[in-house]
C-alpha positions as CSV (number, residue, x, y, z in Angstrom):
1,M,-13.9,11.4,-2.7
2,Q,-17.0,9.8,-4.1
3,F,-17.3,9.3,-7.8
4,D,-19.9,7.9,-10.1
5,R,-18.6,5.1,-12.2
6,K,-21.8,5.4,-14.3
7,N,-20.2,8.3,-16.0
8,L,-17.7,5.9,-17.6
9,P,-18.4,3.9,-20.7
10,N,-18.7,0.2,-20.0
11,E,-16.0,-0.6,-22.4
12,L,-13.7,1.7,-20.5
13,V,-14.6,0.1,-17.2
14,D,-13.9,-3.3,-18.7
15,Q,-10.7,-2.2,-20.1
16,V,-9.4,-1.0,-16.7
17,N,-10.6,-4.3,-15.2
18,R,-8.7,-6.2,-17.8
19,M,-5.4,-4.2,-17.5
20,P,-2.7,-6.1,-15.7
21,K,-1.8,-3.9,-12.8
22,I,1.0,-3.3,-10.4
23,E,0.5,-2.1,-6.8
24,L,3.3,-0.8,-4.5
25,H,1.4,0.7,-1.6
26,V,-1.2,-1.5,0.1
27,H,-1.3,-2.7,3.7
28,L,-2.2,-6.3,4.3
29,E,-4.3,-5.6,7.4
30,G,-5.8,-2.5,5.8
31,A,-6.9,-4.6,2.8
32,T,-8.6,-7.2,5.1
33,K,-12.4,-6.8,4.9
34,A,-14.6,-6.0,7.9
35,E,-16.4,-9.4,7.4
36,T,-13.0,-11.2,7.7
37,F,-12.1,-9.5,10.8
38,Y,-15.4,-10.2,12.4
39,S,-15.2,-13.8,11.6
40,L,-11.8,-14.1,13.0
41,A,-13.1,-12.2,16.2
42,Q,-15.8,-14.7,16.6
43,K,-13.6,-17.6,16.0
44,N,-10.9,-16.3,18.5
45,E,-13.5,-15.0,21.1
46,V,-12.3,-11.4,20.7
47,D,-14.8,-8.8,21.8
48,F,-15.2,-5.9,19.4
49,G,-17.8,-4.3,21.6
50,V,-20.5,-4.8,19.0
51,N,-23.5,-7.1,18.8
52,S,-23.6,-7.9,15.1
53,L,-21.7,-7.8,11.9
54,E,-23.7,-4.9,10.6
55,E,-22.8,-2.8,13.8
56,W,-19.2,-3.8,13.2
57,K,-19.3,-2.8,9.6
58,S,-20.8,0.6,10.7
59,F,-18.0,1.1,13.1
60,F,-15.4,-0.1,10.6
61,A,-16.4,2.6,8.0
62,F,-14.0,5.5,7.8
63,K,-14.8,8.6,9.7
64,D,-11.5,10.5,10.4
65,F,-7.9,9.7,10.9
66,N,-8.1,9.1,14.7
67,H,-11.1,6.8,14.2
68,F,-9.2,5.0,11.5
69,L,-6.3,4.3,13.9
70,R,-8.8,3.1,16.4
71,V,-10.4,0.7,14.0
72,Y,-7.1,-0.5,12.7
73,T,-5.7,-1.3,16.2
74,L,-9.0,-3.0,17.3
75,A,-9.4,-5.0,14.1
76,I,-6.0,-6.6,14.4
77,T,-6.7,-7.9,17.8
78,A,-8.7,-10.5,16.1
79,L,-5.4,-11.9,14.7
80,K,-4.6,-14.0,17.6
81,K,-3.1,-17.1,16.1
82,P,-0.3,-17.5,13.6
83,E,-2.7,-19.3,11.2
84,D,-4.9,-16.2,11.1
85,Y,-2.1,-14.5,9.1
86,T,-1.9,-17.5,6.8
87,F,-5.6,-17.0,6.2
88,I,-5.6,-13.1,5.6
89,I,-2.6,-13.5,3.4
90,T,-4.3,-16.2,1.2
91,E,-7.4,-13.9,1.1
92,F,-5.2,-11.0,0.1
93,Y,-3.8,-12.9,-2.8
94,R,-7.4,-13.7,-4.0
95,Q,-8.4,-10.1,-3.8
96,Q,-5.4,-8.9,-5.8
97,A,-5.9,-11.6,-8.4
98,E,-9.7,-10.6,-8.8
99,Q,-8.6,-7.1,-9.8
100,N,-5.9,-8.5,-12.2
101,I,-3.1,-7.0,-10.1
102,V,-0.4,-9.2,-11.3
103,Y,2.4,-7.9,-9.0
104,S,2.1,-6.2,-5.5
105,E,4.4,-5.0,-2.8
106,A,2.5,-5.0,0.4
107,Y,3.1,-3.7,3.9
108,I,2.7,-5.8,7.1
109,S,2.3,-4.1,10.5
110,A,5.4,-5.7,12.1
111,S,5.3,-3.6,15.2
112,F,2.1,-5.3,16.3
113,I,3.1,-8.8,15.1
114,I,6.3,-9.0,17.2
115,Q,4.4,-8.3,20.3
116,K,2.2,-11.2,19.9
117,F,4.0,-14.0,18.3
118,E,7.3,-15.9,18.4
119,T,9.4,-15.1,15.3
120,E,9.6,-18.7,14.0
121,E,5.9,-19.5,14.3
122,I,4.7,-16.4,12.6
123,L,7.3,-16.6,9.8
124,N,6.1,-20.1,9.2
125,A,2.5,-18.9,9.0
126,I,3.4,-16.1,6.7
127,E,5.4,-18.5,4.5
128,A,2.4,-20.8,4.4
129,G,0.2,-17.9,3.3
130,I,2.6,-16.9,0.5
131,R,2.9,-20.5,-0.8
132,I,-0.9,-21.1,-0.8
133,G,-1.7,-17.8,-2.2
134,E,0.9,-17.8,-5.0
135,G,0.2,-21.3,-6.0
136,K,-3.6,-20.9,-6.1
137,Y,-3.9,-17.4,-7.6
138,K,-0.7,-17.1,-9.8
139,V,0.1,-13.6,-8.8
140,K,3.4,-12.4,-7.2
141,I,3.4,-10.4,-3.9
142,N,6.5,-9.3,-2.1
143,F,6.0,-8.1,1.5
144,I,7.5,-5.2,3.4
145,P,7.0,-5.2,7.1
146,D,7.0,-1.8,8.7
147,I,7.6,0.0,11.8
148,S,4.6,1.8,13.4
149,R,5.9,5.2,14.3
150,E,3.9,5.5,17.5
151,L,5.7,2.3,18.7
152,V,9.2,3.7,18.6
153,D,10.5,1.2,21.0
154,T,9.7,-1.8,18.7
155,Q,11.9,-0.6,15.9
156,M,15.1,-2.7,16.5
157,R,12.9,-5.9,17.2
158,V,11.1,-5.3,14.0
159,V,14.4,-4.9,12.1
160,D,15.7,-8.3,13.5
161,F,12.3,-9.8,12.5
162,V,12.5,-8.5,9.0
163,I,16.1,-9.6,8.6
164,E,15.2,-13.1,9.6
165,G,12.3,-13.1,7.1
166,F,14.5,-11.6,4.5
167,D,17.0,-14.3,4.9
168,R,14.2,-16.9,4.3
169,G,13.0,-15.1,1.2
170,L,9.8,-13.9,2.7
171,F,10.5,-10.1,2.8
172,I,12.2,-7.7,0.5
173,G,12.3,-4.5,2.6
174,L,11.7,-2.4,5.6
175,G,9.1,0.5,5.8
176,I,7.8,2.9,8.4
177,G,4.2,4.0,8.7
178,G,1.7,5.4,11.2
179,P,1.1,9.0,12.4
180,E,3.9,11.4,11.2
181,S,3.1,14.1,13.7
182,G,5.4,13.7,16.7
183,F,7.4,10.9,15.2
184,P,9.8,12.3,12.7
185,P,12.1,10.0,10.6
186,E,15.1,11.0,12.7
187,L,13.8,8.8,15.5
188,F,14.4,5.7,13.3
189,V,17.9,6.1,12.0
190,E,19.6,3.2,13.8
191,A,16.9,0.7,12.6
192,F,17.1,1.8,8.9
193,E,21.0,1.8,9.0
194,K,20.9,-1.8,10.2
195,A,18.4,-2.8,7.5
196,K,20.4,-1.0,4.8
197,A,23.6,-2.7,5.9
198,H,21.8,-6.2,5.6
199,G,20.7,-5.3,2.0
200,L,17.0,-4.6,2.7
201,R,15.2,-2.2,0.3
202,L,14.0,0.9,2.2
203,V,10.6,2.8,2.0
204,A,9.0,5.5,4.2
205,H,5.5,6.9,4.6
206,A,6.1,10.8,4.5
207,G,4.6,14.0,3.3
208,E,1.1,13.0,3.9
209,T,-0.1,14.5,7.3
210,A,3.2,16.2,7.6
211,G,4.8,18.5,5.0
212,A,8.0,18.5,2.9
213,V,10.3,18.3,5.9
214,S,9.0,14.8,6.6
215,I,10.0,13.8,3.1
216,W,13.5,15.3,3.4
217,G,13.9,13.4,6.7
218,A,12.9,10.1,5.1
219,I,15.4,10.7,2.2
220,N,18.3,12.0,4.1
221,S,18.0,10.1,7.5
222,L,16.3,6.8,6.4
223,Y,17.8,6.4,2.9
224,A,14.2,5.9,1.6
225,E,14.2,4.7,-2.0
226,R,10.5,5.4,-2.4
227,I,8.1,7.7,-0.5
228,G,4.7,6.4,0.5
229,H,2.3,9.2,-0.3
230,G,4.5,12.3,-0.6
231,I,2.0,14.6,-2.2
232,R,3.0,17.5,0.0
233,S,6.3,17.6,-1.8
234,L,4.5,20.2,-4.0
235,E,4.9,22.6,-1.0
236,D,8.7,22.8,-1.6
237,P,10.0,23.6,-5.2
238,Q,13.6,22.5,-4.1
239,L,12.2,19.1,-3.0
240,I,10.4,18.7,-6.3
241,R,13.6,19.4,-8.2
242,F,15.5,16.8,-5.9
243,L,12.8,14.0,-6.5
244,V,12.9,14.6,-10.3
245,E,16.7,14.8,-10.4
246,H,17.2,11.6,-8.3
247,Q,14.1,9.9,-9.7
248,I,12.7,9.1,-6.2
249,P,9.2,7.8,-6.8
250,L,5.9,8.5,-4.9
251,E,3.4,5.8,-3.9
252,V,0.2,7.9,-4.5
253,S,-3.1,6.9,-3.0
254,P,-5.8,9.4,-4.0
255,S,-8.9,8.0,-2.1
256,S,-6.7,7.8,1.1
257,N,-5.7,11.5,0.5
258,Y,-9.3,12.6,0.1
259,A,-10.5,10.5,3.2
260,L,-7.8,12.0,5.5
261,G,-8.5,15.6,4.2
262,I,-5.1,16.0,2.7
263,V,-6.9,16.8,-0.6
264,Q,-10.3,18.4,-0.3
265,N,-13.4,16.8,-1.8
266,G,-14.2,18.6,-5.0
267,D,-10.6,19.4,-5.8
268,S,-8.6,17.6,-8.5
269,H,-6.0,15.3,-7.0
270,P,-2.5,16.8,-7.3
271,I,-1.2,13.6,-8.9
272,R,-1.5,15.4,-12.2
273,K,0.7,18.3,-11.0
274,L,3.2,15.9,-9.7
275,L,3.4,14.0,-13.0
276,E,3.6,17.3,-15.0
277,A,6.6,18.3,-12.7
278,G,8.4,15.1,-13.9
279,I,8.0,13.0,-10.7
280,L,7.7,9.3,-11.0
281,C,4.2,8.5,-9.5
282,T,2.5,5.2,-9.0
283,L,-1.1,4.6,-8.2
284,N,-2.2,2.6,-5.1
285,S,-5.1,1.8,-2.8
286,D,-3.4,2.1,0.6
287,D,-6.0,0.6,3.1
288,P,-8.7,-0.3,0.5
289,A,-11.0,-2.2,2.9
290,M,-11.0,0.7,5.4
291,F,-11.3,3.5,2.8
292,S,-14.0,1.6,0.7
293,T,-11.9,1.5,-2.3
294,S,-9.8,-0.8,-4.5
295,L,-7.0,-0.2,-7.0
296,N,-9.5,-0.5,-9.9
297,Q,-11.5,2.3,-8.2
298,E,-8.4,4.4,-8.0
299,Y,-8.1,4.1,-11.7
300,F,-11.8,5.0,-12.2
301,L,-11.3,8.1,-10.0
302,L,-8.4,9.3,-12.3
303,L,-10.5,8.6,-15.4
304,E,-13.2,10.8,-14.0
305,Q,-10.6,13.6,-13.5
306,G,-9.5,13.5,-17.1
307,F,-6.8,10.9,-17.3
308,D,-6.9,8.5,-20.3
309,C,-6.0,4.9,-20.6
310,D,-2.5,5.6,-22.0
311,E,-1.8,7.7,-18.9
312,L,-3.1,4.9,-16.7
313,F,-0.9,2.4,-18.5
314,Q,2.1,4.7,-17.9
315,L,1.4,4.7,-14.2
316,N,1.7,0.9,-14.3
317,M,4.9,1.1,-16.2
318,N,6.2,3.5,-13.6
319,A,5.3,1.1,-10.8
320,L,7.0,-1.8,-12.6
321,K,10.1,0.3,-13.1
322,V,10.4,1.4,-9.5
323,S,9.4,-1.9,-7.9
324,F,11.7,-4.1,-6.0
325,A,10.9,-7.1,-8.2
326,C,13.6,-9.3,-9.5
327,E,14.4,-8.9,-13.2
328,K,12.7,-12.2,-14.1
329,T,9.4,-11.0,-12.6
330,K,9.8,-7.6,-14.1
331,Q,10.2,-9.2,-17.5
332,E,7.2,-11.5,-17.0
333,V,5.0,-8.6,-15.9
334,Q,6.2,-6.3,-18.8
335,T,5.2,-9.1,-21.3
336,K,1.7,-9.1,-19.8
337,L,1.5,-5.3,-20.0
338,M,2.7,-5.1,-23.5
339,A,0.3,-7.8,-24.7
340,Y,-2.6,-5.8,-23.1
341,Q,-1.4,-2.5,-24.7
342,E,-1.3,-4.1,-28.1
343,N,-4.9,-5.4,-27.9
344,K,-6.7,-2.6,-26.1
345,I,-9.2,-0.2,-27.6
346,H,-8.3,3.5,-27.2
347,F,-10.8,5.5,-25.1
348,K,-10.6,8.9,-23.6
349,V,-13.1,10.3,-21.1
350,L,-14.5,13.6,-22.3
351,T,-14.6,16.2,-19.5
């Protein structure tokens, strides 16, 4: 979904940029820029099948979901050494800080990691990235490794990897992502039961390319505390009532939904209907480098669709409320949010 930020007053753009933000659905690898992957490929002698950075950037640009999966799986082949993860994690901290995203929960594609690295060496590299990033950029990021649905056989190894990282204070939960079609939640019950027993927080991508049945499966079979995407819950009134009653939040990523054709270009995003139904929604960028977006741009998109700054602020408050952050972090972030709210100028976009 393309939008023209020129339609927004400069003061409003500045206000969004200055707002302390919380993001709960962003993929580390999907936030890594094309230039970074290309640089790592050159360093590690990985052949992307292109002759220049410009050719790679052209290939990297989103075309459709199948192409997106091809780009994703090819790009991460450039991550050949543990220190490559230290580097992209540090870069991720920088990118979040530049947008004034003060707290994030970010997915890592663990199904791919465990096939390439020994657990100890990659956990050490991830720990180094967290230490450097947090120390340098002063933002807090908690990581949630996920199982890639299409790699079903990796699930128990992923859980063991996540548990070891959790015990070291590096991870807070387990997720599941990748193509929903053909890989229902019920295939991953054993992995999620083990993670739950160990005290991990649980999240699941669902209700994006598959309908409400996928969300029901994530809740009933995987004990999901939050749903990644989930916008197709609108297809099932009973599910809507359940989400509201149990306050199960959705991690909504509008640009991703438009890119994948879940929402048609030209249509208003259904986040408004979800909020009006009483569902707790948060705003996120998903794979920002691959969808040519950012969290700030997601806010600009909603402004163009008639949201005002108070509503955007409430989305941040929602995200803070349903985050897995410790109470100390929540209090620190809330202090920043309230200081911003007290000093901002009130604008509303006229539609």
